[in-house]
A tleap script that builds the chain and sets N, CA, C and O, in Angstrom:
source leaprc.protein.ff14SB
mol = sequence {
  NMET LEU ALA LYS LYS TYR VAL ASN LEU PHE
  PHE ILE ILE THR GLY SER LEU ALA VAL ILE
  LEU GLY VAL ILE GLY ILE PHE VAL PRO LEU
  LEU PRO THR THR PRO PHE LEU LEU LEU ALA
  ALA ALA CYS TYR ILE ARG GLY SER ASN LYS
  LEU TYR HIE ARG LEU ILE THR HIE PRO VAL
  LEU GLY ILE TYR ILE ARG ASN TYR ARG GLU
  GLU ARG SER ILE PRO LEU HIE ALA LYS ILE
  LEU GLY ILE SER LEU LEU TRP LEU SER ILE
  GLY TYR SER ILE ILE PHE PHE LEU GLU SER
  LEU LEU VAL GLN ILE LEU LEU LEU ILE ILE
  ALA ILE CYS VAL THR ILE HIE LEU LEU SER
  LEU LYS THR ALA ASN GLN CGLN
}
set mol.1.N position { 65.215 165.581 -9.200 }
set mol.1.CA position { 64.063 165.196 -8.409 }
set mol.1.C position { 62.842 164.986 -9.297 }
set mol.1.O position { 62.030 164.092 -9.055 }
set mol.2.N position { 62.725 165.813 -10.319 }
set mol.2.CA position { 61.607 165.699 -11.240 }
set mol.2.C position { 61.667 164.379 -12.009 }
set mol.2.O position { 60.640 163.758 -12.283 }
set mol.3.N position { 62.897 163.960 -12.355 }
set mol.3.CA position { 63.056 162.694 -13.083 }
set mol.3.C position { 62.575 161.523 -12.237 }
set mol.3.O position { 61.943 160.606 -12.762 }
set mol.4.N position { 62.862 161.534 -10.940 }
set mol.4.CA position { 62.422 160.455 -10.061 }
set mol.4.C position { 60.894 160.387 -10.010 }
set mol.4.O position { 60.316 159.302 -9.952 }
set mol.5.N position { 60.254 161.545 -10.032 }
set mol.5.CA position { 58.797 161.592 -10.021 }
set mol.5.C position { 58.234 160.902 -11.261 }
set mol.5.O position { 57.265 160.149 -11.171 }
set mol.6.N position { 58.844 161.161 -12.418 }
set mol.6.CA position { 58.381 160.540 -13.654 }
set mol.6.C position { 58.682 159.047 -13.694 }
set mol.6.O position { 57.902 158.268 -14.242 }
set mol.7.N position { 59.804 158.650 -13.117 }
set mol.7.CA position { 60.134 157.223 -13.045 }
set mol.7.C position { 59.112 156.505 -12.164 }
set mol.7.O position { 58.619 155.436 -12.524 }
set mol.8.N position { 58.798 157.095 -11.014 }
set mol.8.CA position { 57.775 156.505 -10.132 }
set mol.8.C position { 56.429 156.424 -10.841 }
set mol.8.O position { 55.727 155.419 -10.729 }
set mol.9.N position { 56.071 157.470 -11.565 }
set mol.9.CA position { 54.815 157.475 -12.303 }
set mol.9.C position { 54.802 156.371 -13.364 }
set mol.9.O position { 53.782 155.709 -13.559 }
set mol.10.N position { 55.923 156.176 -14.042 }
set mol.10.CA position { 56.038 155.103 -15.035 }
set mol.10.C position { 55.786 153.746 -14.383 }
set mol.10.O position { 55.035 152.930 -14.917 }
set mol.11.N position { 56.412 153.503 -13.231 }
set mol.11.CA position { 56.228 152.226 -12.540 }
set mol.11.C position { 54.793 152.050 -12.048 }
set mol.11.O position { 54.253 150.945 -12.106 }
set mol.12.N position { 54.178 153.108 -11.573 }
set mol.12.CA position { 52.798 153.028 -11.098 }
set mol.12.C position { 51.850 152.721 -12.262 }
set mol.12.O position { 50.962 151.878 -12.135 }
set mol.13.N position { 52.037 153.401 -13.387 }
set mol.13.CA position { 51.174 153.154 -14.549 }
set mol.13.C position { 51.385 151.736 -15.084 }
set mol.13.O position { 50.418 151.029 -15.370 }
set mol.14.N position { 52.634 151.326 -15.217 }
set mol.14.CA position { 52.930 149.975 -15.704 }
set mol.14.C position { 52.371 148.920 -14.756 }
set mol.14.O position { 51.789 147.930 -15.197 }
set mol.15.N position { 52.549 149.135 -13.457 }
set mol.15.CA position { 52.005 148.207 -12.470 }
set mol.15.C position { 50.491 148.135 -12.523 }
set mol.15.O position { 49.912 147.056 -12.404 }
set mol.16.N position { 49.852 149.276 -12.702 }
set mol.16.CA position { 48.390 149.301 -12.768 }
set mol.16.C position { 47.876 148.579 -14.009 }
set mol.16.O position { 46.874 147.867 -13.940 }
set mol.17.N position { 48.547 148.753 -15.132 }
set mol.17.CA position { 48.167 148.018 -16.345 }
set mol.17.C position { 48.347 146.515 -16.143 }
set mol.17.O position { 47.530 145.718 -16.604 }
set mol.18.N position { 49.418 146.136 -15.455 }
set mol.18.CA position { 49.655 144.718 -15.187 }
set mol.18.C position { 48.569 144.150 -14.265 }
set mol.18.O position { 48.130 143.015 -14.449 }
set mol.19.N position { 48.141 144.934 -13.282 }
set mol.19.CA position { 47.052 144.478 -12.403 }
set mol.19.C position { 45.781 144.263 -13.220 }
set mol.19.O position { 45.091 143.259 -13.048 }
set mol.20.N position { 45.477 145.198 -14.098 }
set mol.20.CA position { 44.277 145.064 -14.935 }
set mol.20.C position { 44.350 143.790 -15.774 }
set mol.20.O position { 43.380 143.035 -15.847 }
set mol.21.N position { 45.491 143.553 -16.402 }
set mol.21.CA position { 45.644 142.335 -17.200 }
set mol.21.C position { 45.581 141.080 -16.330 }
set mol.21.O position { 45.029 140.061 -16.743 }
set mol.22.N position { 46.145 141.156 -15.132 }
set mol.22.CA position { 46.084 140.026 -14.212 }
set mol.22.C position { 44.666 139.711 -13.782 }
set mol.22.O position { 44.284 138.544 -13.705 }
set mol.23.N position { 43.888 140.734 -13.504 }
set mol.23.CA position { 42.484 140.532 -13.112 }
set mol.23.C position { 41.706 139.944 -14.284 }
set mol.23.O position { 40.898 139.034 -14.100 }
set mol.24.N position { 41.943 140.456 -15.476 }
set mol.24.CA position { 41.276 139.889 -16.656 }
set mol.24.C position { 41.669 138.416 -16.805 }
set mol.24.O position { 40.846 137.583 -17.185 }
set mol.25.N position { 42.920 138.107 -16.507 }
set mol.25.CA position { 43.408 136.733 -16.615 }
set mol.25.C position { 42.726 135.763 -15.668 }
set mol.25.O position { 42.723 134.558 -15.923 }
set mol.26.N position { 42.153 136.254 -14.592 }
set mol.26.CA position { 41.407 135.382 -13.684 }
set mol.26.C position { 40.191 134.814 -14.400 }
set mol.26.O position { 39.798 133.671 -14.167 }
set mol.27.N position { 39.606 135.614 -15.264 }
set mol.27.CA position { 38.362 135.231 -15.928 }
set mol.27.C position { 38.555 134.712 -17.352 }
set mol.27.O position { 37.714 133.968 -17.857 }
set mol.28.N position { 39.638 135.093 -17.996 }
set mol.28.CA position { 39.902 134.689 -19.379 }
set mol.28.C position { 40.983 133.611 -19.368 }
set mol.28.O position { 42.119 133.885 -18.980 }
set mol.29.N position { 40.651 132.397 -19.784 }
set mol.29.CA position { 41.586 131.291 -19.666 }
set mol.29.C position { 42.871 131.448 -20.478 }
set mol.29.O position { 43.872 130.814 -20.145 }
set mol.30.N position { 42.881 132.259 -21.518 }
set mol.30.CA position { 44.087 132.387 -22.335 }
set mol.30.C position { 45.052 133.451 -21.831 }
set mol.30.O position { 46.111 133.650 -22.427 }
set mol.31.N position { 44.714 134.125 -20.768 }
set mol.31.CA position { 45.560 135.192 -20.240 }
set mol.31.C position { 46.053 134.792 -18.854 }
set mol.31.O position { 45.247 134.625 -17.938 }
set mol.32.N position { 47.371 134.635 -18.685 }
set mol.32.CA position { 47.870 134.205 -17.378 }
set mol.32.C position { 47.770 135.314 -16.331 }
set mol.32.O position { 47.961 136.490 -16.644 }
set mol.33.N position { 47.476 134.944 -15.118 }
set mol.33.CA position { 47.296 135.918 -14.037 }
set mol.33.C position { 48.591 136.177 -13.281 }
set mol.33.O position { 49.000 137.326 -13.115 }
set mol.34.N position { 49.231 135.114 -12.826 }
set mol.34.CA position { 50.386 135.243 -11.936 }
set mol.34.C position { 51.504 136.105 -12.509 }
set mol.34.O position { 52.000 136.976 -11.794 }
set mol.35.N position { 51.933 135.914 -13.765 }
set mol.35.CA position { 53.031 136.762 -14.269 }
set mol.35.C position { 52.692 138.250 -14.270 }
set mol.35.O position { 53.552 139.082 -13.980 }
set mol.36.N position { 51.448 138.589 -14.594 }
set mol.36.CA position { 51.071 140.003 -14.594 }
set mol.36.C position { 51.048 140.571 -13.179 }
set mol.36.O position { 51.446 141.716 -12.966 }
set mol.37.N position { 50.590 139.791 -12.221 }
set mol.37.CA position { 50.569 140.279 -10.840 }
set mol.37.C position { 51.976 140.384 -10.271 }
set mol.37.O position { 52.260 141.286 -9.483 }
set mol.38.N position { 52.852 139.477 -10.658 }
set mol.38.CA position { 54.253 139.587 -10.233 }
set mol.38.C position { 54.902 140.832 -10.832 }
set mol.38.O position { 55.666 141.525 -10.161 }
set mol.39.N position { 54.593 141.109 -12.095 }
set mol.39.CA position { 55.093 142.331 -12.721 }
set mol.39.C position { 54.556 143.557 -11.994 }
set mol.39.O position { 55.298 144.507 -11.743 }
set mol.40.N position { 53.280 143.537 -11.657 }
set mol.40.CA position { 52.684 144.665 -10.937 }
set mol.40.C position { 53.369 144.870 -9.592 }
set mol.40.O position { 53.678 146.001 -9.218 }
set mol.41.N position { 53.608 143.781 -8.864 }
set mol.41.CA position { 54.278 143.899 -7.568 }
set mol.41.C position { 55.681 144.476 -7.734 }
set mol.41.O position { 56.103 145.325 -6.948 }
set mol.42.N position { 56.401 144.018 -8.754 }
set mol.42.CA position { 57.755 144.535 -8.997 }
set mol.42.C position { 57.717 146.021 -9.347 }
set mol.42.O position { 58.580 146.781 -8.910 }
set mol.43.N position { 56.738 146.433 -10.123 }
set mol.43.CA position { 56.617 147.855 -10.467 }
set mol.43.C position { 56.215 148.689 -9.258 }
set mol.43.O position { 56.778 149.755 -9.009 }
set mol.44.N position { 55.242 148.193 -8.516 }
set mol.44.CA position { 54.764 148.950 -7.356 }
set mol.44.C position { 55.834 149.091 -6.279 }
set mol.44.O position { 55.907 150.131 -5.622 }
set mol.45.N position { 56.660 148.076 -6.083 }
set mol.45.CA position { 57.692 148.185 -5.045 }
set mol.45.C position { 58.693 149.292 -5.404 }
set mol.45.O position { 59.333 149.868 -4.524 }
set mol.46.N position { 58.818 149.583 -6.704 }
set mol.46.CA position { 59.721 150.636 -7.150 }
set mol.46.C position { 59.029 151.996 -7.247 }
set mol.46.O position { 59.684 153.037 -7.186 }
set mol.47.N position { 57.686 151.983 -7.400 }
set mol.47.CA position { 56.987 153.235 -7.624 }
set mol.47.C position { 56.134 153.726 -6.473 }
set mol.47.O position { 55.975 154.933 -6.290 }
set mol.48.N position { 55.573 152.789 -5.680 }
set mol.48.CA position { 54.675 153.193 -4.603 }
set mol.48.C position { 54.553 152.072 -3.567 }
set mol.48.O position { 53.939 151.038 -3.829 }
set mol.49.N position { 55.129 152.283 -2.418 }
set mol.49.CA position { 55.030 151.277 -1.347 }
set mol.49.C position { 53.581 151.056 -0.927 }
set mol.49.O position { 53.200 149.941 -0.569 }
set mol.50.N position { 52.774 152.111 -0.970 }
set mol.50.CA position { 51.370 152.009 -0.588 }
set mol.50.C position { 50.621 151.061 -1.537 }
set mol.50.O position { 49.875 150.196 -1.080 }
set mol.51.N position { 50.815 151.220 -2.851 }
set mol.51.CA position { 50.153 150.344 -3.816 }
set mol.51.C position { 50.686 148.919 -3.724 }
set mol.51.O position { 49.929 147.962 -3.885 }
set mol.52.N position { 51.981 148.773 -3.467 }
set mol.52.CA position { 52.562 147.447 -3.307 }
set mol.52.C position { 51.916 146.721 -2.125 }
set mol.52.O position { 51.528 145.558 -2.237 }
set mol.53.N position { 51.806 147.415 -0.999 }
set mol.53.CA position { 51.208 146.813 0.195 }
set mol.53.C position { 49.742 146.449 -0.060 }
set mol.53.O position { 49.288 145.381 0.349 }
set mol.54.N position { 49.012 147.324 -0.727 }
set mol.54.CA position { 47.597 147.027 -1.042 }
set mol.54.C position { 47.483 145.801 -1.939 }
set mol.54.O position { 46.573 144.989 -1.771 }
set mol.55.N position { 48.400 145.664 -2.890 }
set mol.55.CA position { 48.338 144.529 -3.812 }
set mol.55.C position { 48.649 143.219 -3.103 }
set mol.55.O position { 47.917 142.242 -3.262 }
set mol.56.N position { 49.721 143.186 -2.327 }
set mol.56.CA position { 50.105 141.905 -1.719 }
set mol.56.C position { 49.202 141.510 -0.556 }
set mol.56.O position { 49.184 140.344 -0.161 }
set mol.57.N position { 48.454 142.461 0.000 }
set mol.57.CA position { 47.526 142.107 1.069 }
set mol.57.C position { 46.089 141.963 0.570 }
set mol.57.O position { 45.182 141.692 1.356 }
set mol.58.N position { 45.884 142.143 -0.723 }
set mol.58.CA position { 44.543 141.992 -1.289 }
set mol.58.C position { 44.079 140.546 -1.098 }
set mol.58.O position { 44.853 139.619 -1.340 }
set mol.59.N position { 42.833 140.338 -0.669 }
set mol.59.CA position { 42.372 138.986 -0.357 }
set mol.59.C position { 42.353 138.025 -1.548 }
set mol.59.O position { 42.464 136.816 -1.350 }
set mol.60.N position { 42.220 138.518 -2.751 }
set mol.60.CA position { 42.211 137.634 -3.923 }
set mol.60.C position { 43.537 137.714 -4.671 }
set mol.60.O position { 44.181 136.691 -4.904 }
set mol.61.N position { 43.940 138.905 -5.044 }
set mol.61.CA position { 45.139 139.063 -5.863 }
set mol.61.C position { 46.421 138.733 -5.101 }
set mol.61.O position { 47.378 138.218 -5.679 }
set mol.62.N position { 46.435 139.025 -3.826 }
set mol.62.CA position { 47.628 138.758 -3.027 }
set mol.62.C position { 47.978 137.285 -2.942 }
set mol.62.O position { 49.143 136.934 -2.758 }
set mol.63.N position { 46.982 136.421 -3.075 }
set mol.63.CA position { 47.216 134.972 -2.997 }
set mol.63.C position { 48.162 134.526 -4.100 }
set mol.63.O position { 49.068 133.730 -3.854 }
set mol.64.N position { 47.963 135.027 -5.304 }
set mol.64.CA position { 48.813 134.642 -6.432 }
set mol.64.C position { 50.276 135.003 -6.155 }
set mol.64.O position { 51.183 134.208 -6.400 }
set mol.65.N position { 50.479 136.199 -5.649 }
set mol.65.CA position { 51.837 136.671 -5.386 }
set mol.65.C position { 52.457 135.907 -4.222 }
set mol.65.O position { 53.612 135.487 -4.291 }
set mol.66.N position { 51.681 135.729 -3.148 }
set mol.66.CA position { 52.215 134.998 -1.987 }
set mol.66.C position { 52.545 133.548 -2.339 }
set mol.66.O position { 53.571 133.027 -1.903 }
set mol.67.N position { 51.684 132.890 -3.127 }
set mol.67.CA position { 51.984 131.517 -3.542 }
set mol.67.C position { 53.329 131.441 -4.248 }
set mol.67.O position { 54.127 130.538 -3.995 }
set mol.68.N position { 53.566 132.384 -5.122 }
set mol.68.CA position { 54.824 132.358 -5.872 }
set mol.68.C position { 56.002 132.703 -4.973 }
set mol.68.O position { 57.023 132.016 -4.993 }
set mol.69.N position { 55.864 133.759 -4.188 }
set mol.69.CA position { 56.992 134.215 -3.370 }
set mol.69.C position { 57.302 133.277 -2.212 }
set mol.69.O position { 58.471 133.000 -1.940 }
set mol.70.N position { 56.288 132.790 -1.535 }
set mol.70.CA position { 56.514 131.999 -0.326 }
set mol.70.C position { 56.679 130.512 -0.608 }
set mol.70.O position { 57.513 129.849 0.008 }
set mol.71.N position { 55.897 129.995 -1.524 }
set mol.71.CA position { 55.908 128.557 -1.773 }
set mol.71.C position { 56.533 128.194 -3.120 }
set mol.71.O position { 56.689 127.016 -3.443 }
set mol.72.N position { 56.887 129.210 -3.898 }
set mol.72.CA position { 57.398 128.990 -5.253 }
set mol.72.C position { 56.438 128.089 -6.022 }
set mol.72.O position { 56.844 127.093 -6.621 }
set mol.73.N position { 55.162 128.455 -5.996 }
set mol.73.CA position { 54.152 127.648 -6.675 }
set mol.73.C position { 53.236 128.541 -7.508 }
set mol.73.O position { 53.028 129.716 -7.207 }
set mol.74.N position { 52.697 127.935 -8.570 }
set mol.74.CA position { 51.704 128.594 -9.401 }
set mol.74.C position { 50.627 127.570 -9.728 }
set mol.74.O position { 50.886 126.367 -9.694 }
set mol.75.N position { 49.423 128.032 -10.046 }
set mol.75.CA position { 48.346 127.087 -10.363 }
set mol.75.C position { 48.671 126.256 -11.612 }
set mol.75.O position { 49.408 126.700 -12.493 }
set mol.76.N position { 48.114 125.062 -11.668 }
set mol.76.CA position { 48.361 124.156 -12.790 }
set mol.76.C position { 47.968 124.789 -14.111 }
set mol.76.O position { 48.699 124.672 -15.095 }
set mol.77.N position { 46.810 125.467 -14.147 }
set mol.77.CA position { 46.385 126.078 -15.420 }
set mol.77.C position { 47.381 127.138 -15.881 }
set mol.77.O position { 47.550 127.340 -17.083 }
set mol.78.N position { 48.040 127.816 -14.947 }
set mol.78.CA position { 49.033 128.822 -15.318 }
set mol.78.C position { 50.272 128.160 -15.915 }
set mol.78.O position { 50.864 128.680 -16.860 }
set mol.79.N position { 50.660 127.013 -15.364 }
set mol.79.CA position { 51.792 126.277 -15.929 }
set mol.79.C position { 51.489 125.834 -17.355 }
set mol.79.O position { 52.275 126.060 -18.274 }
set mol.80.N position { 50.349 125.207 -17.516 }
set mol.80.CA position { 49.974 124.679 -18.831 }
set mol.80.C position { 49.865 125.812 -19.846 }
set mol.80.O position { 50.414 125.728 -20.944 }
set mol.81.N position { 49.162 126.856 -19.475 }
set mol.81.CA position { 48.962 127.976 -20.386 }
set mol.81.C position { 50.274 128.688 -20.688 }
set mol.81.O position { 50.547 129.031 -21.838 }
set mol.82.N position { 51.077 128.908 -19.667 }
set mol.82.CA position { 52.348 129.599 -19.861 }
set mol.82.C position { 53.277 128.848 -20.799 }
set mol.82.O position { 53.863 129.437 -21.708 }
set mol.83.N position { 53.408 127.558 -20.579 }
set mol.83.CA position { 54.283 126.751 -21.435 }
set mol.83.C position { 53.715 126.657 -22.847 }
set mol.83.O position { 54.459 126.740 -23.824 }
set mol.84.N position { 52.415 126.487 -22.956 }
set mol.84.CA position { 51.785 126.391 -24.289 }
set mol.84.C position { 51.979 127.679 -25.083 }
set mol.84.O position { 52.409 127.641 -26.236 }
set mol.85.N position { 51.665 128.811 -24.474 }
set mol.85.CA position { 51.810 130.078 -25.185 }
set mol.85.C position { 53.269 130.392 -25.495 }
set mol.85.O position { 53.579 130.956 -26.544 }
set mol.86.N position { 54.156 130.027 -24.589 }
set mol.86.CA position { 55.582 130.226 -24.819 }
set mol.86.C position { 56.026 129.499 -26.081 }
set mol.86.O position { 56.650 130.093 -26.960 }
set mol.87.N position { 55.702 128.209 -26.166 }
set mol.87.CA position { 56.153 127.417 -27.306 }
set mol.87.C position { 55.421 127.794 -28.592 }
set mol.87.O position { 56.015 127.770 -29.670 }
set mol.88.N position { 54.148 128.140 -28.490 }
set mol.88.CA position { 53.427 128.580 -29.698 }
set mol.88.C position { 54.024 129.872 -30.259 }
set mol.88.O position { 54.261 129.984 -31.462 }
set mol.89.N position { 54.260 130.831 -29.388 }
set mol.89.CA position { 54.767 132.118 -29.869 }
set mol.89.C position { 56.211 132.005 -30.367 }
set mol.89.O position { 56.555 132.589 -31.394 }
set mol.90.N position { 57.041 131.274 -29.661 }
set mol.90.CA position { 58.430 131.127 -30.111 }
set mol.90.C position { 58.490 130.270 -31.369 }
set mol.90.O position { 59.239 130.581 -32.296 }
set mol.91.N position { 57.714 129.200 -31.411 }
set mol.91.CA position { 57.686 128.366 -32.611 }
set mol.91.C position { 57.217 129.143 -33.829 }
set mol.91.O position { 57.801 129.041 -34.908 }
set mol.92.N position { 56.161 129.918 -33.645 }
set mol.92.CA position { 55.637 130.739 -34.730 }
set mol.92.C position { 56.690 131.739 -35.203 }
set mol.92.O position { 56.883 131.922 -36.405 }
set mol.93.N position { 57.367 132.382 -34.260 }
set mol.93.CA position { 58.400 133.363 -34.606 }
set mol.93.C position { 59.543 132.711 -35.373 }
set mol.93.O position { 60.023 133.257 -36.366 }
set mol.94.N position { 59.975 131.550 -34.916 }
set mol.94.CA position { 61.086 130.864 -35.568 }
set mol.94.C position { 60.704 130.429 -36.986 }
set mol.94.O position { 61.495 130.572 -37.919 }
set mol.95.N position { 59.516 129.911 -37.137 }
set mol.95.CA position { 59.097 129.385 -38.442 }
set mol.95.C position { 58.796 130.497 -39.447 }
set mol.95.O position { 59.195 130.412 -40.608 }
set mol.96.N position { 58.094 131.537 -39.001 }
set mol.96.CA position { 57.582 132.521 -39.951 }
set mol.96.C position { 58.330 133.860 -39.995 }
set mol.96.O position { 58.212 134.585 -40.983 }
set mol.97.N position { 59.088 134.204 -38.965 }
set mol.97.CA position { 59.673 135.535 -38.931 }
set mol.97.C position { 61.195 135.581 -38.921 }
set mol.97.O position { 61.782 136.522 -39.455 }
set mol.98.N position { 61.830 134.609 -38.340 }
set mol.98.CA position { 63.275 134.703 -38.142 }
set mol.98.C position { 64.041 133.899 -39.186 }
set mol.98.O position { 63.721 132.746 -39.475 }
set mol.99.N position { 65.047 134.537 -39.733 }
set mol.99.CA position { 65.889 133.857 -40.712 }
set mol.99.C position { 67.236 133.489 -40.116 }
set mol.99.O position { 67.884 132.551 -40.580 }
set mol.100.N position { 67.659 134.212 -39.101 }
set mol.100.CA position { 68.972 133.984 -38.500 }
set mol.100.C position { 68.957 132.719 -37.640 }
set mol.100.O position { 68.188 132.611 -36.685 }
set mol.101.N position { 69.810 131.777 -37.992 }
set mol.101.CA position { 69.904 130.528 -37.237 }
set mol.101.C position { 70.340 130.804 -35.793 }
set mol.101.O position { 69.864 130.149 -34.865 }
set mol.102.N position { 71.229 131.757 -35.609 }
set mol.102.CA position { 71.702 132.091 -34.260 }
set mol.102.C position { 70.557 132.584 -33.375 }
set mol.102.O position { 70.454 132.183 -32.216 }
set mol.103.N position { 69.705 133.444 -33.909 }
set mol.103.CA position { 68.566 133.962 -33.142 }
set mol.103.C position { 67.557 132.842 -32.876 }
set mol.103.O position { 66.979 132.772 -31.792 }
set mol.104.N position { 67.349 131.980 -33.849 }
set mol.104.CA position { 66.439 130.845 -33.654 }
set mol.104.C position { 66.936 129.944 -32.526 }
set mol.104.O position { 66.151 129.525 -31.676 }
set mol.105.N position { 68.226 129.649 -32.515 }
set mol.105.CA position { 68.804 128.813 -31.460 }
set mol.105.C position { 68.692 129.509 -30.111 }
set mol.105.O position { 68.372 128.873 -29.107 }
set mol.106.N position { 68.954 130.815 -30.085 }
set mol.106.CA position { 68.839 131.578 -28.831 }
set mol.106.C position { 67.416 131.518 -28.281 }
set mol.106.O position { 67.221 131.315 -27.083 }
set mol.107.N position { 66.422 131.695 -29.152 }
set mol.107.CA position { 65.029 131.606 -28.707 }
set mol.107.C position { 64.681 130.210 -28.199 }
set mol.107.O position { 63.955 130.072 -27.214 }
set mol.108.N position { 65.185 129.189 -28.856 }
set mol.108.CA position { 64.945 127.822 -28.382 }
set mol.108.C position { 65.556 127.602 -27.004 }
set mol.108.O position { 64.938 126.969 -26.148 }
set mol.109.N position { 66.745 128.111 -26.782 }
set mol.109.CA position { 67.399 127.978 -25.466 }
set mol.109.C position { 66.585 128.705 -24.399 }
set mol.109.O position { 66.388 128.185 -23.301 }
set mol.110.N position { 66.113 129.909 -24.724 }
set mol.110.CA position { 65.286 130.660 -23.777 }
set mol.110.C position { 64.011 129.887 -23.460 }
set mol.110.O position { 63.621 129.781 -22.298 }
set mol.111.N position { 63.359 129.345 -24.493 }
set mol.111.CA position { 62.114 128.596 -24.284 }
set mol.111.C position { 62.363 127.370 -23.411 }
set mol.111.O position { 61.557 127.061 -22.533 }
set mol.112.N position { 63.450 126.684 -23.639 }
set mol.112.CA position { 63.785 125.504 -22.833 }
set mol.112.C position { 64.011 125.909 -21.376 }
set mol.112.O position { 63.509 125.252 -20.465 }
set mol.113.N position { 64.760 126.980 -21.157 }
set mol.113.CA position { 65.051 127.420 -19.787 }
set mol.113.C position { 63.784 127.871 -19.055 }
set mol.113.O position { 63.597 127.542 -17.884 }
set mol.114.N position { 62.923 128.613 -19.729 }
set mol.114.CA position { 61.670 129.053 -19.101 }
set mol.114.C position { 60.778 127.854 -18.799 }
set mol.114.O position { 60.147 127.795 -17.743 }
set mol.115.N position { 60.726 126.901 -19.722 }
set mol.115.CA position { 59.929 125.686 -19.498 }
set mol.115.C position { 60.443 124.927 -18.282 }
set mol.115.O position { 59.655 124.496 -17.440 }
set mol.116.N position { 61.748 124.763 -18.186 }
set mol.116.CA position { 62.335 124.070 -17.029 }
set mol.116.C position { 61.983 124.813 -15.745 }
set mol.116.O position { 61.633 124.193 -14.741 }
set mol.117.N position { 62.076 126.134 -15.778 }
set mol.117.CA position { 61.747 126.916 -14.584 }
set mol.117.C position { 60.283 126.717 -14.178 }
set mol.117.O position { 59.989 126.466 -13.010 }
set mol.118.N position { 59.376 126.828 -15.137 }
set mol.118.CA position { 57.957 126.669 -14.816 }
set mol.118.C position { 57.649 125.262 -14.308 }
set mol.118.O position { 56.856 125.096 -13.381 }
set mol.119.N position { 58.267 124.261 -14.905 }
set mol.119.CA position { 58.028 122.890 -14.451 }
set mol.119.C position { 58.636 122.624 -13.080 }
set mol.119.O position { 58.170 121.747 -12.352 }
set mol.120.N position { 59.672 123.374 -12.726 }
set mol.120.CA position { 60.311 123.169 -11.424 }
set mol.120.C position { 59.505 123.771 -10.274 }
set mol.120.O position { 59.721 123.420 -9.114 }
set mol.121.N position { 58.582 124.671 -10.592 }
set mol.121.CA position { 57.747 125.274 -9.552 }
set mol.121.C position { 56.699 124.279 -9.081 }
set mol.121.O position { 56.184 123.480 -9.863 }
set mol.122.N position { 56.392 124.339 -7.788 }
set mol.122.CA position { 55.318 123.496 -7.261 }
set mol.122.C position { 53.987 123.972 -7.827 }
set mol.122.O position { 53.832 125.128 -8.218 }
set mol.123.N position { 53.041 123.057 -7.858 }
set mol.123.CA position { 51.703 123.415 -8.305 }
set mol.123.C position { 50.886 123.865 -7.101 }
set mol.123.O position { 50.752 123.136 -6.119 }
set mol.124.N position { 50.343 125.075 -7.189 }
set mol.124.CA position { 49.577 125.654 -6.090 }
set mol.124.C position { 48.199 125.009 -6.013 }
set mol.124.O position { 47.612 124.644 -7.031 }
set mol.125.N position { 47.700 124.876 -4.807 }
set mol.125.CA position { 46.326 124.431 -4.606 }
set mol.125.C position { 45.391 125.534 -5.029 }
set mol.125.O position { 45.622 126.697 -4.699 }
set mol.126.N position { 44.337 125.197 -5.751 }
set mol.126.CA position { 43.342 126.189 -6.155 }
set mol.126.C position { 42.525 126.595 -4.932 }
set mol.126.O position { 42.103 125.753 -4.140 }
set mol.127.N position { 42.313 127.906 -4.796 }
set mol.127.CA position { 41.575 128.385 -3.631 }
set mol.127.C position { 40.329 129.096 -4.025 }
set mol.127.O position { 39.587 129.565 -3.163 }
savepdb mol mol.pdb
quit
């Protein structure tokens, strides 16, 4: 029983950090909002139903989550930023850090799949 308490606490802390980063992402153009809020919702649903409900019904933050869950959409700036940062970070890693061709190919496949997924999502209307 004690272990479950610590697991819930881990999810609550992780979710809260994700909310903080998501809120910062609303104001800082280089930090995406939607992925952090989705992470927070996933953590809260496992750690605290009360915090999960507060997050998804929040008048500002809940919109990001509902757009993704209900309409499978994210804002255009999130698509552009997400794909740009994905390719910059993976490209940088492949060029400067990784020597294994197999790992480089694996990262390229992951980047391609994530890019396809992000491009397949509808673009949300800005509110």
